[in-house]
TORDRENKOL-334924 format. One line per 2 residues: number of its first residue (from 1); their letters; for each residue x, y, z of C-alpha. Coordinates in steps of 0.001 Angstrom, whole numbers, always signed. Each point is the difference from the previous one (the first is absolute). Layout:
BEGIN
NUM> a> X,Y,Z; ...
This chain:
BEGIN
1> mp> -14897,-3403,+16854; +3026,-1465,-1807
3> sl> +3583,+1126,+540; +1950,+1905,-2646
5> sv> +3596,+178,-1186; +1138,+2822,-2283
7> vv> +3190,-783,-1922; +1947,+2964,-1395
9> pa> +3096,-606,-2159; +2432,+2892,+319
11> yn> +3196,+901,-1811; +1588,+3406,+661
13> ee> -3320,+1465,+1179; +1356,+2330,+2693
15> nr> -1599,+3088,-1544; -3485,-1475,-454
17> lp> -256,-2167,+3094; -858,+2672,+2598
19> et> -3261,+888,-1762; -747,-3655,-744
21> ls> +505,-1033,+3623; -2219,+2844,+1168
23> rl> -2782,-991,-2398; +256,-3660,+970
25> tg> -152,+864,+3699; -3113,+2101,-486
27> fl> -1698,-2792,-1907; +935,-2670,+2517
29> ng> -1334,+2084,+2864; -3424,+57,-1608
31> cd> -312,-3501,-1475; -2017,-2860,+1475
33> ys> +2405,-2915,-368; +612,-2090,+3119
35> av> +3768,+457,-306; +2215,+1805,-2487
37> ev> +3669,-121,-921; +1904,+1995,-2602
39> iv> +3053,-1806,-1340; +2399,+2254,-1889
41> vd> +2552,-2024,-1933; +3235,+1899,-590
43> dg> +1456,-1233,-3275; +3615,+965,+662
45> sr> -578,+3752,+122; +3045,+2266,+72
47> dg> -1782,+2915,+1670; -1814,+391,+3332
49> ta> -2962,-2263,-839; +811,-2621,+2648
51> rl> +692,+2624,+2661; -3394,+1638,-551
53> ie> -1803,-3328,+368; +1939,-882,+3139
55> eq> -949,+3342,+1528; -3644,-523,-980
57> aq> +27,-3487,+1542; +1268,+1424,+3274
59> rd> -2919,+2424,+78; -2601,-2457,-1283
61> pr> +518,-3789,+384; -2449,-668,-2806
63> fk> +2826,+914,-2395; +2762,-2507,-746
65> li> +3182,+146,-2032; +1237,-2954,-2054
67> rn> +3261,+213,-1910; +797,-1773,-3244
69> pg> +3534,-1385,-478; +929,+2843,-2315
71> nr> -1928,+1492,-2902; -1921,-3030,-1293
73> gk> -2951,+1622,-1792; -3591,+940,+712
75> gy> -1283,-3518,-575; +2421,-1405,+2552
77> av> -950,+2722,+2493; -3740,-626,-327
79> rh> +457,-3765,+293; +2226,+440,+3067
81> gm> -2593,+2183,+1695; -2972,-2171,-915
83> mk> +1672,-3134,+1332; +858,+1739,+3283
85> at> -3487,+1500,+388; -2472,-1426,+2507
87> gd> -3282,+1687,-966; -3142,-1791,-1150
89> wr> +131,+2391,-2966; +3216,+1375,-1497
91> lm> +183,+3155,-2083; +2939,+980,-2168
93> td> +264,+3709,-726; +2664,+2261,-1459
95> ad> +2033,+2255,+2256; -1316,+3110,-1749
97> ls> -3644,-997,+646; -910,+784,-3607
99> tp> -3182,-1868,+812; -1261,+1587,+3228
101> ie> +30,-2446,+2901; -3694,+704,+545
103> ql> -698,-1935,-3214; +686,-3158,+1985
105> ma> -3603,+70,+1153; -1210,-250,-3609
107> lq> +2126,-3097,-536; -1016,-1531,+3316
109> kq> -3697,+625,-593; +37,-1439,-3510
111> ag> +2066,-3016,+1034; -2557,-753,+2674
113> ae> -2962,+510,-2321; +1439,-2296,-2671
115> ka> +1683,-2423,+2423; +3336,+621,-1702
117> sv> +3416,-942,+1318; +1859,+2714,-1915
119> ai> -1147,+3516,-924; +2220,+2060,-2310
121> gs> -318,+3745,-361; -628,+1177,-3549
123> ra> +564,+3376,-1615; -1476,-1195,-3291
125> mn> -3502,-884,+1154; -981,+3591,+764
127> pk> +2470,+2591,-1389; -2089,+2784,+1563
129> li> +1467,-1005,+3367; +3516,+922,-1167
131> ek> +702,+3369,+1595; +3425,+524,-1599
133> hq> +1092,-1900,-3093; +3406,-1333,-939
135> hw> +1749,+1371,-3061; -1932,-1147,-3062
137> lr> +2933,-2136,-1156; -13,-1967,+3244
139> et> -3767,-416,-74; +116,-1196,-3604
141> gg> +2834,-2365,+827; -1953,-1354,+2960
143> rf> -3041,-701,-2125; +2149,-1714,-2635
145> fn> +1672,-2123,+2676; -3363,-1096,+1309
147> vv> -1179,-1023,-3481; +3151,-2062,-520
149> ms> -363,-1426,+3509; -3546,-1141,-713
151> vi> +968,-1640,-3303; +2953,-1883,+1485
153> tg> -1388,-1008,+3406; -3723,-155,-725
155> lp> -796,+2137,+3037; -3103,+2170,-549
157> fr> +915,+2898,+2282; +320,+3531,-1326
159> dt> +2656,+1318,+2405; +2437,-2398,+1613
161> qc> +2641,+2606,+861; -1815,+2191,+2484
163> gf> +1961,-463,+3218; -3067,-377,+2206
165> kl> -1105,-3595,+569; -1753,-1815,+2834
167> yr> +559,-3687,+768; -1723,-2252,+2492
169> ad> +2635,-1651,+2207; -286,-3491,-1482
171> aa> +203,+1357,-3540; +3001,+2194,+875
173> ea> +1924,-2882,+1537; -732,-2330,-2920
175> vf> +713,+2556,-2722; +3104,+1682,+1386
177> sl> +1625,-3310,+914; -25,-778,-3724
179> qr> +1002,+3414,-1354; +3286,-82,-1906
181> ln> +403,+3486,-1467; +1616,+2858,+1884
183> gf> -596,+2711,-2592; -3038,+2119,-840
185> sf> -1867,-2738,-1873; -444,-1922,+3248
187> dv> -3542,+1415,+147; -1013,-1978,-3078
189> ed> +1718,-3119,+1295; -1831,+170,+3332
191> if> -3406,+420,-1647; +804,-2806,-2443
193> ia> +910,-2267,+2921; -3117,+941,+1971
195> vg> -2302,-770,-2936; +1839,-3239,-701
197> lg> -393,-1115,+3604; -3735,+605,-158
199> fk> -251,+3143,+2108; -2681,+2463,-1056
201> vi> +1615,+3234,-1185; -2043,+3137,-623
203> ev> +861,+3437,-1393; -1264,+3072,+1839
205> pv> +140,+3604,-1283; +2065,+2264,+2259
207> aw> +1023,+3642,+151; +3557,+756,-1032
209> fn> +2288,+3023,+98; +3245,-185,-1949
211> ae> +3022,+727,+2174; +3175,+1124,-1729
213> gt> +3249,-1856,+521; -724,-3413,-1513
215> kv> +2790,-2561,+265; -1124,-1973,-3045
217> tl> +2830,+191,-2553; -104,-729,-3719
219> ga> +2009,-3149,+606; -2457,-1184,+2644
221> ta> -2865,+579,-2411; +1697,-2093,-2678
223> ra> +628,-2809,+2488; -3655,+126,+1053
225> fa> -1098,-947,-3517; +2476,-2880,-58
227> dl> -1227,-1098,+3414; -3507,-482,-1390
229> vg> +1275,-2809,-2197; +1833,-1438,+2983
231> ir> -3162,+36,+2095; -1939,-1868,-2655
233> wn> +2861,-2478,-457; +201,-629,+3749
235> gw> -3729,-606,+32; +252,-2581,-2774
237> rg> +2860,-1728,+1837; -1964,-179,+3246
239> ky> +2414,+2239,+1914; -2836,+1699,+1860
241> rk> -1363,-3152,+1607; +2529,-569,+2745
243> pv> +2032,+2221,+2363; +3217,+1424,-1330
245> er> +3174,-660,+2010; +1873,+3207,+814
């Protein structure tokens, strides 16, 4: 069996982490991977997020804490974790586990069946799997963003923003070494890079349960639309063909 890395970006998640860590531990104890690590990337939290992860790591060495140099953004945190990961497969998942960790098996199974390098969780492919919806304004905004995303980037996927994505190790290392965005539109950039590099990317329907307390601001949403143009421009300029110096 392959090994697995689970990358969890976290910013001020002290209140939600205890349940998340418990659910992750239960899943790991029953999974069939040859080796597992959970990398929680603290993105400059001002609460007890780092302390909780350190305590968890003392109890269970499968858990690891990585710290960002300050609050750099979700995209930076995911990239940091993915580049430090060692698993044959690398899953990114949100700290609130809006998509239950058990859905990993759906992504893994479909990736194997279709010989894909990247499997992205999708809330749009089967809305019946959504157990608790976002506010209708956010859902409408998400659908509009995805339409604009498709027009600008040419990507055919119906839900690029679900924070539940599985990368094979070689795809993760190639894609995240080229990622430039630190904000919330990094998801689109990563998929755009993966497709451009020739990796097979598939979309898999997953269950989803909206968790309150989103950190996506109106300003971040506006920047995400502008980032789409930047992604396309970088693609035209060949910026996603060679490693980015950091």
